[in-house]
C-alpha positions as a Python dict, from the first residue, in 0.01 Angstrom:
ca = {
    (1, 'M'): (0, 0, 0),
    (2, 'D'): (79, 52, 368),
    (3, 'E'): (436, 6, 485),
    (4, 'V'): (567, -279, 697),
    (5, 'I'): (667, -139, 1037),
    (6, 'I'): (968, -277, 1224),
    (7, 'R'): (935, -221, 1599),
    (8, 'K'): (1028, -371, 1935),
    (9, 'A'): (800, -654, 2041),
    (10, 'V'): (541, -601, 2314),
    (11, 'Q'): (363, -860, 2526),
    (12, 'D'): (54, -863, 2303),
    (13, 'D'): (277, -982, 2016),
    (14, 'C'): (365, -1308, 2189),
    (15, 'A'): (84, -1526, 2049),
    (16, 'P'): (152, -1440, 1683),
    (17, 'M'): (526, -1460, 1749),
    (18, 'L'): (487, -1812, 1886),
    (19, 'E'): (292, -1906, 1572),
    (20, 'L'): (582, -1783, 1358),
    (21, 'I'): (825, -1983, 1572),
    (22, 'K'): (612, -2292, 1508),
    (23, 'E'): (606, -2211, 1136),
    (24, 'L'): (987, -2204, 1140),
    (25, 'A'): (1002, -2531, 1335),
    (26, 'D'): (769, -2690, 1081),
    (27, 'Y'): (991, -2566, 796),
    (28, 'E'): (1290, -2718, 977),
    (29, 'K'): (1097, -3046, 1013),
    (30, 'A'): (1103, -3017, 1393),
    (31, 'L'): (757, -2893, 1491),
    (32, 'H'): (727, -3188, 1730),
    (33, 'E'): (1015, -3041, 1933),
    (34, 'V'): (837, -2715, 2021),
    (35, 'A'): (739, -2757, 2385),
    (36, 'L'): (720, -2387, 2475),
    (37, 'T'): (381, -2268, 2600),
    (38, 'L'): (244, -1921, 2541),
    (39, 'D'): (243, -1849, 2916),
    (40, 'Q'): (608, -1949, 2946),
    (41, 'F'): (699, -1744, 2638),
    (42, 'I'): (528, -1435, 2783),
    (43, 'E'): (693, -1483, 3123),
    (44, 'D'): (1037, -1532, 2966),
    (45, 'G'): (1006, -1216, 2757),
    (46, 'F'): (801, -982, 2975),
    (47, 'G'): (805, -1125, 3327),
    (48, 'K'): (1011, -1018, 3626),
    (49, 'F'): (1334, -1150, 3472),
    (50, 'P'): (1304, -1127, 3091),
    (51, 'V'): (1564, -1325, 2899),
    (52, 'W'): (1479, -1240, 2539),
    (53, 'G'): (1399, -938, 2327),
    (54, 'A'): (1263, -915, 1976),
    (55, 'F'): (1176, -698, 1684),
    (56, 'V'): (857, -762, 1491),
    (57, 'A'): (753, -674, 1140),
    (58, 'E'): (393, -556, 1137),
    (59, 'F'): (164, -493, 843),
    (60, 'N'): (-187, -358, 907),
    (61, 'G'): (-184, -496, 1261),
    (62, 'E'): (-57, -842, 1158),
    (63, 'I'): (282, -971, 1273),
    (64, 'V'): (449, -1106, 957),
    (65, 'G'): (805, -1151, 1084),
    (66, 'I'): (1022, -1161, 1395),
    (67, 'S'): (1383, -1135, 1501),
    (68, 'L'): (1428, -1282, 1850),
    (69, 'Y'): (1757, -1235, 2036),
    (70, 'Y'): (1916, -1260, 2378),
    (71, 'D'): (2241, -1176, 2554),
    (72, 'R'): (2536, -1411, 2533),
    (73, 'Y'): (2874, -1368, 2696),
    (74, 'S'): (3212, -1468, 2554),
    (75, 'T'): (3511, -1477, 2787),
    (76, 'W'): (3720, -1387, 2482),
    (77, 'K'): (3505, -1115, 2326),
    (78, 'G'): (3268, -991, 2597),
    (79, 'R'): (2899, -917, 2533),
    (80, 'R'): (2760, -1085, 2221),
    (81, 'L'): (2408, -1073, 2084),
    (82, 'Y'): (2264, -1414, 2003),
    (83, 'L'): (2006, -1420, 1725),
    (84, 'E'): (1780, -1713, 1808),
    (85, 'D'): (1522, -1682, 1532),
    (86, 'L'): (1473, -1472, 1222),
    (87, 'V'): (1138, -1565, 1068),
    (88, 'V'): (920, -1413, 800),
    (89, 'T'): (592, -1587, 728),
    (90, 'E'): (603, -1766, 394),
    (91, 'K'): (365, -1540, 200),
    (92, 'W'): (569, -1231, 297),
    (93, 'R'): (914, -1362, 201),
    (94, 'G'): (1102, -1187, -76),
    (95, 'K'): (984, -840, 28),
    (96, 'Q'): (1299, -735, 221),
    (97, 'I'): (1130, -788, 559),
    (98, 'G'): (1400, -1030, 676),
    (99, 'T'): (1664, -777, 578),
    (100, 'K'): (1491, -502, 776),
    (101, 'L'): (1453, -725, 1083),
    (102, 'F'): (1812, -850, 1063),
    (103, 'E'): (1953, -501, 1021),
    (104, 'A'): (1741, -364, 1307),
    (105, 'T'): (1883, -640, 1527),
    (106, 'M'): (2240, -565, 1417),
    (107, 'E'): (2185, -194, 1486),
    (108, 'Y'): (2049, -280, 1831),
    (109, 'G'): (2366, -480, 1896),
    (110, 'K'): (2594, -201, 1777),
    (111, 'S'): (2414, 66, 1978),
    (112, 'G'): (2414, -160, 2283),
    (113, 'R'): (2792, -195, 2258),
    (114, 'Y'): (2786, -567, 2192),
    (115, 'S'): (3107, -699, 2036),
    (116, 'G'): (2917, -890, 1769),
    (117, 'M'): (2622, -1113, 1687),
    (118, 'V'): (2617, -1490, 1658),
    (119, 'F'): (2355, -1732, 1531),
    (120, 'Q'): (2309, -2074, 1377),
    (121, 'V'): (2178, -2178, 1038),
    (122, 'L'): (2103, -2532, 927),
    (123, 'N'): (2354, -2657, 670),
    (124, 'W'): (2073, -2752, 427),
    (125, 'N'): (1891, -2419, 448),
    (126, 'E'): (2038, -2264, 133),
    (127, 'P'): (1798, -1966, 119),
    (128, 'A'): (1902, -1864, 473),
    (129, 'I'): (2272, -1928, 406),
    (130, 'N'): (2254, -1714, 93),
    (131, 'F'): (2070, -1440, 283),
    (132, 'Y'): (2340, -1425, 552),
    (133, 'R'): (2630, -1434, 301),
    (134, 'K'): (2564, -1072, 199),
    (135, 'Y'): (2676, -969, 549),
    (136, 'S'): (3016, -1143, 515),
    (137, 'P'): (2972, -1370, 818),
    (138, 'K'): (3224, -1624, 940),
    (139, 'F'): (3077, -1972, 896),
    (140, 'D'): (3239, -2203, 1150),
    (141, 'D'): (3274, -2573, 1074),
    (142, 'E'): (3515, -2632, 1362),
    (143, 'W'): (3268, -2647, 1654),
    (144, 'F'): (2993, -2898, 1729),
    (145, 'N'): (2653, -2788, 1853),
    (146, 'V'): (2598, -2951, 2190),
    (147, 'S'): (2291, -2950, 2414),
    (148, 'I'): (2177, -3128, 2727),
    (149, 'E'): (1807, -3145, 2806),
    (150, 'F'): (1681, -3096, 3164),
    (151, 'K'): (1353, -3229, 3293),
    (152, 'V'): (1150, -2942, 3436),
}
């Protein structure tokens, strides 16, 4: 059996990455909230002013998982890496691909001199919570998630 390769994402990965993002949104019962277009996704990752980076897990030319991140800044701690999405397609779960993607992202943060990595996990997503627990994270129940939508 060929090995799963973990590598930095390239522009040609954007379409299958967006499909994985939609798969995650469907799992989170929020597919109807995905408004991102492929063109916007490509521009935001590979245009003149890219705002995200990612690692992909590839098997025989197929993208089977992603770890998408971006820079965040804390006035208390400095540069922080924000993990937006960690997704492994359903049929490939349980094969340590999520672990490899997550650890590649943490290593990127450490080598980039970030002070840490932050992310969110839904309080009902027990498989994800249990996955993250092995890294001894700090779960914070003190802060509310807040967002304001802009019309563009």
